[in-house]
C-alpha positions in Angstrom: 143.6 108.7 99.6 140.5 107.1 101.1 141.2 108.3 104.7 139.5 105.2 106.0 136.0 106.1 104.7 135.4 102.6 103.6 135.2 101.4 107.1 132.2 103.5 108.0 130.6 104.4 104.7 129.5 102.1 101.8 131.6 104.1 99.3 134.4 106.7 99.4 133.3 110.3 98.5 136.8 111.1 97.3 137.3 108.0 95.2 134.3 106.9 93.1 135.7 103.5 92.3 136.1 102.7 96.0 132.7 101.0 96.2 131.4 98.5 98.7 131.8 94.9 97.8 128.1 94.4 98.3 127.2 96.2 95.0 127.1 93.9 92.0 127.1 90.7 94.0 123.3 90.1 93.9 121.8 90.7 90.5 118.5 92.6 90.5 115.8 90.7 88.7 112.1 90.1 89.3 112.5 86.5 88.1 115.3 85.7 90.5 112.9 83.9 92.9 110.8 82.0 90.4 109.9 78.6 91.8 108.3 75.5 90.3 105.5 73.5 91.9 103.9 70.3 90.6 100.1 70.1 90.8 98.4 67.7 93.1 97.7 64.2 92.0 93.9 64.8 91.5 94.8 67.4 88.9 97.0 65.1 86.8 96.0 62.9 83.9 96.5 59.2 84.4 96.7 56.2 82.2 98.2 58.0 79.2 100.3 55.5 77.2 103.0 57.9 76.2 104.8 56.9 72.9 108.1 55.1 73.2 109.4 56.4 69.9 113.1 57.1 69.9 112.8 60.5 68.1 114.0 63.4 70.2 110.8 65.5 70.2 108.7 66.9 73.1 105.9 64.3 72.3 103.4 66.9 73.7 101.8 70.1 72.6 99.5 72.4 74.6 97.5 75.6 74.1 94.9 77.4 76.2 92.2 75.0 74.9 93.7 71.5 74.4 96.5 69.2 75.5 97.8 66.8 72.9 100.1 63.8 73.6 101.6 61.3 71.2 100.7 57.9 72.4 101.4 54.2 71.7 99.1 52.8 68.9 99.2 49.5 67.2 99.1 49.4 63.4 99.8 53.1 62.9 100.3 56.4 64.7 98.0 58.3 67.0 97.9 61.1 69.4 95.5 62.0 72.2 93.7 65.3 72.4 91.9 66.3 75.6 90.6 69.6 77.0 93.1 71.6 79.0 91.1 71.3 82.2 90.9 67.5 81.9 92.1 65.5 84.9 91.8 62.0 86.2 92.0 58.7 84.4 91.9 58.4 80.6 89.8 55.5 79.5 91.5 53.2 77.0 88.5 53.5 74.7 88.9 57.3 74.5 88.9 58.7 70.9 92.2 59.7 69.4 93.5 61.3 66.2 94.6 58.2 64.3 95.0 59.0 60.6 98.7 58.2 60.2 99.9 54.9 58.9 103.1 55.0 61.0 104.1 56.4 64.4 103.7 60.1 64.9 107.0 62.0 65.6 106.0 65.6 66.2 102.8 67.7 66.8 102.4 71.4 66.9 99.3 73.7 67.5 98.7 76.6 65.2 99.6 79.9 66.9 96.6 81.6 65.2 93.9 79.0 65.7 93.6 77.0 68.9 91.6 74.2 67.1 94.2 73.5 64.4 97.0 71.1 65.0 99.6 69.6 62.6 101.3 66.2 63.0 104.4 64.7 61.3 104.9 61.0 61.0 107.2 58.2 59.8 104.8 57.7 56.9 106.5 60.7 55.2 103.4 62.9 55.4 102.3 65.9 57.4 98.6 66.2 58.3 96.6 69.1 59.6 93.6 68.5 61.8 90.7 70.6 63.1 89.7 69.6 66.6 86.0 70.5 67.6 85.6 72.9 70.5 84.4 70.3 73.0 87.1 67.8 72.1 86.9 64.5 70.3 83.7 62.5 70.5 84.8 59.8 68.0 88.2 58.7 66.5 89.4 61.2 63.9 90.9 59.6 60.8 90.3 62.3 58.1 92.6 65.3 58.1 91.5 68.6 56.5 94.9 68.9 54.7 97.6 66.3 53.9 101.0 67.6 52.9 103.1 65.2 50.8 106.6 66.3 49.7 109.2 64.4 51.8 110.7 61.1 50.7 111.6 60.0 54.2 110.1 60.4 57.7 109.2 63.8 58.8 110.2 64.8 62.4 110.1 68.6 62.7 107.2 71.0 62.5 107.3 74.8 63.0 104.4 77.2 62.4 105.2 80.7 61.2 104.9 83.1 64.2 103.1 86.0 62.3 101.8 84.8 58.9 98.6 82.8 58.7 98.7 79.2 57.5 102.4 79.1 56.8 104.0 75.8 58.1 107.6 74.6 57.9 108.5 70.9 57.9 111.8 69.1 57.9 112.5 65.5 57.4 115.2 62.8 57.4 115.7 63.5 53.7 117.6 66.7 54.8 115.0 68.9 53.1 113.2 71.9 54.5 109.7 72.6 53.1 107.5 75.7 53.6 103.8 75.1 52.9 100.7 77.2 52.5 98.3 75.1 54.5 95.3 77.0 53.2 95.9 75.8 49.7 98.0 72.7 50.4 100.7 74.2 48.2 104.5 73.7 48.6 105.8 77.3 48.6 109.5 76.9 49.2 111.9 74.0 49.3 115.4 74.0 50.6 117.0 70.8 49.4 120.7 71.8 49.2 121.2 73.7 52.5 121.9 70.8 54.7 124.3 67.9 53.9 123.1 65.7 56.8 120.2 65.1 59.3 118.5 68.3 60.5 118.2 68.4 64.3 116.2 71.6 64.9 114.5 74.5 63.2 113.4 77.8 64.7 111.8 81.0 63.3 112.9 84.5 64.4 110.5 86.9 65.9 108.9 88.3 62.7 109.4 85.1 60.6 111.8 86.7 58.1 114.6 84.1 58.8 115.1 80.8 60.5 118.0 79.0 62.2 118.9 75.4 61.9 121.4 73.0 63.5 122.5 69.9 61.6 124.4 66.7 62.2 127.5 68.3 60.7 127.6 70.5 63.9 126.9 73.7 62.0 124.5 76.5 62.9 122.8 78.1 59.8 120.7 81.3 59.5 118.6 81.0 56.4 116.2 83.2 54.4 113.6 80.7 53.2 112.0 83.0 50.7 115.2 83.7 48.8 116.6 80.3 49.5 120.0 81.5 50.7 122.1 80.9 53.7 122.8 84.2 55.5 125.2 83.0 58.2 127.1 79.8 59.0 129.0 78.8 62.2 130.9 75.5 62.0 131.2 73.4 65.2 128.8 75.1 67.4 129.3 72.3 69.9 132.1 69.8 69.6 130.1 66.7 70.7 128.5 64.3 68.3 125.1 64.0 70.0 122.1 66.0 68.8 121.9 69.8 69.3 119.0 72.3 69.5 118.8 76.0 68.5 116.2 78.6 69.2 115.9 82.2 68.0 115.5 84.8 70.8 113.4 87.9 70.5 116.4 90.3 70.2 117.9 88.3 67.3 120.4 86.2 69.3 120.4 82.4 69.1 120.6 80.0 72.0 121.9 76.5 71.4 122.2 73.4 73.4 124.6 70.5 72.7 127.5 68.5 74.0 131.2 69.2 74.5 134.0 66.9 73.4 133.9 65.3 76.8 130.2 64.6 76.5 129.2 67.4 78.9 125.9 69.1 78.1 126.3 72.7 77.1 124.3 75.9 76.7 125.7 78.6 74.4 124.5 82.1 73.3 125.4 83.5 69.9 125.2 87.0 68.4 124.0 86.7 64.8 126.1 89.7 63.8 129.3 87.9 64.9 129.3 84.1 65.1 133.0 83.8 65.5 132.8 83.3 69.2 129.9 82.6 71.6 128.8 85.3 73.9 128.4 82.8 76.7 128.9 79.1 77.3 127.7 77.1 80.3 128.5 73.5 81.0 126.0 71.6 83.1 126.5 67.8 83.6 127.4 64.6 81.7 123.9 63.2 81.2 123.0 61.6 77.9 119.6 63.2 77.4 119.1 65.9 74.7 118.3 69.3 76.2 115.1 70.7 74.8 115.0 74.5 75.1 111.6 76.3 75.6 111.9 80.0 75.2 109.5 82.6 76.6 109.9 85.9 74.7 107.9 87.9 77.2 110.2 87.3 80.2 113.3 86.4 78.1 113.6 83.2 80.1 114.8 79.8 78.8 113.7 76.5 80.3 115.8 73.4 79.6 114.1 70.0 79.8 116.3 66.9 79.2 114.6 63.7 78.0 115.2 61.1 80.7 116.1 63.8 83.3 114.3 64.4 86.6 115.1 68.2 86.5 114.1 71.4 84.7 116.6 74.2 84.6 115.6 77.7 83.9 117.8 80.7 82.9 117.3 84.4 82.2 119.0 86.0 79.2 120.0 89.7 79.6 122.2 92.3 78.0 124.6 92.2 81.0 127.6 89.8 81.3 127.6 86.8 81.6 124.3 87.3 79.6 122.9 83.9 80.6 122.0 83.8 84.3 121.1 80.6 86.0 117.9 81.0 88.1 117.0 77.7 89.7 116.4 74.1 89.2 113.2 72.0 89.6 113.8 68.4 90.6 111.5 65.5 91.0 111.9 61.7 91.5 110.6 60.5 88.2 112.2 61.1 84.8 110.4 62.9 82.0 109.6 61.3 78.7 108.8 64.7 77.2 107.2 68.0 78.0 104.6 70.5 76.7 105.0 74.3 77.1 101.8 76.3 77.5 101.6 79.6 75.6 101.4 82.7 77.8 97.7 83.2 76.9 96.9 80.2 79.0 98.7 80.9 82.3 96.9 82.0 85.5 97.7 85.6 86.0 95.8 85.7 89.3 98.5 83.4 90.8 101.5 85.2 89.2 102.1 82.1 87.1 104.5 83.0 84.3 104.9 79.5 82.7 103.4 76.1 82.8 104.8 72.7 81.7 103.0 69.4 81.2 105.5 66.8 82.2 105.1 63.4 80.5 105.7 60.4 82.7 105.5 56.8 81.5 101.7 56.7 82.0 100.9 60.1 83.4 100.8 63.8 82.5 101.7 66.2 85.4 101.3 70.0 85.2 104.1 72.1 86.7 103.6 75.8 87.3 106.4 78.4 87.4 105.4 81.2 89.7 106.8 84.5 90.9 106.1 85.1 94.6 104.1 88.3 95.1 102.2 89.6 98.1 99.8 91.9 96.2 96.6 90.6 94.7 96.6 93.2 92.0 97.5 92.4 88.3 101.2 92.4 88.0 101.9 94.3 84.8 105.7 94.0 85.0 105.4 90.2 84.9 102.9 90.2 82.0 103.8 92.5 79.2 101.6 92.4 76.1 102.0 89.0 74.4 101.3 87.5 71.0 97.7 87.0 70.3 95.7 84.8 68.0 95.3 87.4 65.3 97.9 86.9 62.6 99.9 90.0 61.4 100.0 88.8 57.8 98.2 86.6 55.4 100.0 83.8 53.7 100.1 85.6 50.4 101.4 88.8 51.9 104.4 86.9 53.5 105.1 85.0 50.3 105.1 88.4 48.5 108.0 89.6 50.8 106.3 91.4 53.6 107.4 91.0 57.3 105.6 92.1 60.4 106.0 91.6 64.2 103.3 89.7 66.1 100.2 91.5 67.1 100.2 91.8 70.8 97.3 91.5 73.3 97.1 92.4 77.0 96.8 89.7 79.6 95.0 91.9 82.1 91.7 90.7 80.7 92.3 87.3 82.2 92.8 88.9 85.6 89.9 88.5 88.1 89.9 90.6 91.3 89.8 88.4 94.4 87.1 89.0 97.1 88.0 91.6 99.7 89.9 90.2 102.6 88.3 93.0 104.9 84.7 92.3 104.1 83.8 90.7 107.4 86.0 92.9 109.7 83.3 95.6 110.2 80.4 94.4 112.3 77.4 96.4 113.6 77.4 97.4 117.2 74.9 95.2 119.2 71.9 97.1 120.5 71.3 97.3 124.3 67.9 96.0 125.3 66.1 98.1 128.0 65.0 96.4 131.2 61.4 97.4 130.7 61.1 96.2 127.1 59.4 93.0 128.0 61.9 90.8 126.4 63.2 89.4 129.6 66.9 90.2 128.8 68.9 91.8 131.6 70.9 94.8 130.6 74.6 94.7 131.1 75.9 96.4 134.2 78.1 99.4 133.8 81.0 97.7 135.5 80.9 94.7 133.1 80.6 97.1 130.1 83.7 99.0 131.2 85.7 95.9 132.0 87.4 95.4 128.6 88.8 98.9 128.7 90.0 99.0 132.3 93.6 99.0 133.1 95.4 96.2 134.9 95.7 98.3 138.1 91.9 98.8 138.1 91.4 95.1 137.6 93.6 94.3 140.5 91.7 96.7 142.8 88.4 95.2 141.7 89.7 91.7 142.5 90.8 92.7 145.9 87.6 94.5 146.8 84.9 92.3 148.4 81.9 91.7 146.2 78.3 92.0 147.5 76.5 88.8 148.3 73.7 87.8 146.0 70.4 86.8 147.6 67.9 84.4 146.4 66.2 85.1 143.0 62.7 86.5 142.7 60.7 85.3 139.8 58.2 87.5 138.1 56.5 85.6 135.3 59.3 84.6 132.8 61.8 87.1 134.2 64.5 86.2 136.7 66.4 89.0 138.2 68.9 88.8 141.1 68.1 91.0 144.0 71.0 92.6 146.0 70.6 92.9 149.8 70.1 96.4 151.1 72.2 95.7 154.1 75.1 94.2 152.2 77.5 97.0 153.1 76.9 96.7 156.8 77.5 93.0 156.7 80.8 93.4 154.9 82.0 95.8 157.6 81.0 93.4 160.4 82.7 90.5 158.7 85.9 92.4 158.2 86.0 93.5 161.9 85.3 90.0 163.2 88.0 88.6 160.9 90.5 91.2 162.3 89.7 90.1 165.9 90.3 86.4 165.0 93.6 87.2 163.4 94.8 89.2 166.5 93.8 86.3 168.8 95.7 83.8 166.7 98.8 86.0 166.7 98.7 86.5 170.5 98.4 82.8 171.1 101.2 82.1 168.8 103.5 84.6 170.5 102.6 83.3 174.0 103.2 79.7 172.9 
């Protein structure tokens, strides 16, 4: 029996399962209070003619050096590249990367070189460009590498996370190609794995496998080097609209799609058992495709819907229900696309854990995701070591069958200690100038020096006490010094006695009247 312990104690000492209802209601997480904040207008980029292409891609790519946006261009395809710290209006005559003969559908920065970007286009080609450090000074039309192997438009790009110069492409011909960009050679080609249009491709953490979702509603896990399908799950989502899939760092797969009733869904899958999803969440009935952006350092997933005014973010854990909704960022204007900044570019001094670049119709707006912290020190629990620029493998090593996790770097190097808040609190004590020093300054009287430390009772007594009358000033050169009368005390007594007589006379006249 509990003997009523639960009324006065949070748990019963005789019955371990008789716990207080408060435990387990609020999940403990350092990312539970992450909030999103858009940057001020003067830090946005204006007059950017964002592409109106109907392809469901982010239309934007960003790294710690540059921001790239696919834009409208007559007579071909082009994308804009500006430094990451650029703000203000973009002139219409600004140079662009304009080497494609048809609209650009996707762009991706290399994870191992911040100056290398790949672009996929409707002209059935993939081009790799090298951007100079200061940005573009003239229109760029000549790519360093052109990859030709697709018979229809190419809409998906994915760089290998750990191997240098390995790039995956997927097109509307339902073919997946893996290229060695350093040599321009087609290394692997998967032509029979997908019977229909490929919606999404994602590498796992070490690049040994990839997951894809297709128009046939199936999720596939593929080994590209052996050319075999490792796992297949039919009907990941029942809806007919496009889906997306992303590999998580622990080997699980997160997918977004639509239900049979056209409700947008988020599902988590265990690659060891794809029979049933670990978790499913239904959100709303909007038509926009949910683009997932995954942060492996925090295990958070951000969902941006094209045409939406919101960004949802979740945390994936090992505790049921596994996918935990954190919060929602909402704005007035819908987003045409979004770019996700790698962790190497965030501001660690402001506890910024992620940054988006939201595409409006003619504007790019940065949005920071921040964890509120009071301390000014580097927050090591928010910033574990993250993937750096150095590749873990060369292209030939990966092709030969080697696998390796990403090489990690610490973000504490980007931390700058703020100036001390207590620097101006200690001030030197002012020196007292002597009366005979010749400077002409009068020394403070002892009564005025002790006034700040006197008690309220002493102050009242001093207020009630009559003050000595000050006589006329005597001037001696440039010095003026008040002179107190010697007979001040006698005058005070006389005035007090005469005042008492007047009061007595007034009182007697009042009583007699």
